[in-house]
C-alpha positions, -999 to 999 in steps of 0.1 A, spaced: 818 37 -678 828 60 -650 792 72 -647 781 36 -640 810 28 -616 803 57 -592 767 47 -584 777 11 -579 805 21 -555 780 43 -536 755 14 -533 783 -10 -522 794 15 -495 758 18 -482 754 -20 -481 786 -25 -462 773 -2 -435 742 -25 -431 762 -57 -428 757 -78 -397 781 -72 -369 808 -98 -362 797 -128 -342 818 -117 -312 798 -85 -309 765 -104 -306 775 -135 -286 759 -137 -251 785 -135 -224 790 -168 -206 793 -169 -168 828 -172 -155 819 -199 -130 789 -215 -114 786 -216 -76 778 -251 -65 782 -246 -27 763 -221 -6 781 -206 24 766 -217 57 746 -246 41 758 -280 52 749 -313 35 727 -335 56 742 -365 73 726 -397 84 691 -409 77 661 -385 73 642 -381 105 611 -365 119 616 -341 148 578 -344 156 583 -379 168 599 -366 200 567 -346 208 540 -372 197 534 -391 230 505 -413 217 483 -431 242 487 -469 247 471 -488 217 472 -458 194 487 -456 159 489 -419 150 504 -397 123 534 -376 131 538 -342 114 563 -340 85 573 -317 56 551 -334 30 518 -338 49 499 -318 23 509 -343 -5 496 -377 9 473 -395 32 480 -426 53 453 -452 50 447 -483 72 472 -473 99 473 -502 124 497 -514 152 496 -549 165 524 -547 191 549 -563 167 547 -540 136 529 -510 122 512 -512 88 494 -489 64 497 -473 30 508 -440 18 484 -426 -9 497 -397 -30 471 -369 -32 491 -340 -46 492 -352 -82 490 -384 -103 525 -395 -109 547 -424 -101 563 -427 -67 601 -425 -70 613 -423 -34 595 -427 -1 606 -430 35 581 -437 62 595 -434 98 578 -450 128 584 -439 164 576 -466 190 565 -456 225 561 -472 259 530 -469 281 541 -435 295 544 -421 260 582 -421 260 599 -427 226 617 -460 227 632 -460 192 625 -456 155 625 -478 124 618 -471 88 603 -483 55 620 -472 23 608 -474 -13 632 -467 -41 622 -467 -78 642 -491 -98 661 -477 -128 637 -459 -152 606 -467 -132 579 -444 -143 595 -436 -176 579 -458 -202 555 -478 -180 522 -490 -193 490 -482 -173 482 -456 -147 509 -443 -123 513 -460 -89 496 -437 -63 497 -460 -32 525 -477 -14 519 -502 14 543 -503 43 551 -525 72 576 -515 99 587 -539 126 593 -528 162 631 -525 167 646 -553 188 654 -530 218 618 -519 220 602 -554 215 577 -561 243 578 -525 256 563 -507 226 525 -501 231 519 -473 206 533 -458 175 535 -426 154 544 -425 117 554 -398 93 570 -392 60 603 -373 58 610 -382 22 585 -381 -7 596 -378 -43 573 -384 -72 574 -373 -109 
């Protein structure tokens, strides 16, 4: 019996050396903390705006597009100004997906090209819009922005741009 016991003990000793390490030795270390604030970066306050409106200076009767951060992702079609409101539509060109958030800002100008004031159009998706819809995604959003009360009767031109554009 001793002859059979010695080889079995030797095999058991070899197998014990091949055993998997304890879970604590292979566990991936977890970060101690996650940084959620970045030094020197302040949260925005107020409504999104377009600095380019200050430099637009459209000619009387003009409705023009002001530069913004998302200009390569959309087109503005049918832009028109009747002295009371500016209308048009934003057509998404960057991809085909539902529109979740959109802000169109209009700057209204007097005959000298001086900025009189701004107003905005906002589109906010409702709840789960775009998740579980039937049919093709919405790629176009029509907008209408009325001249602010303090610029009524003085505004003769307009510039519009998009400071917020979020789609799926």
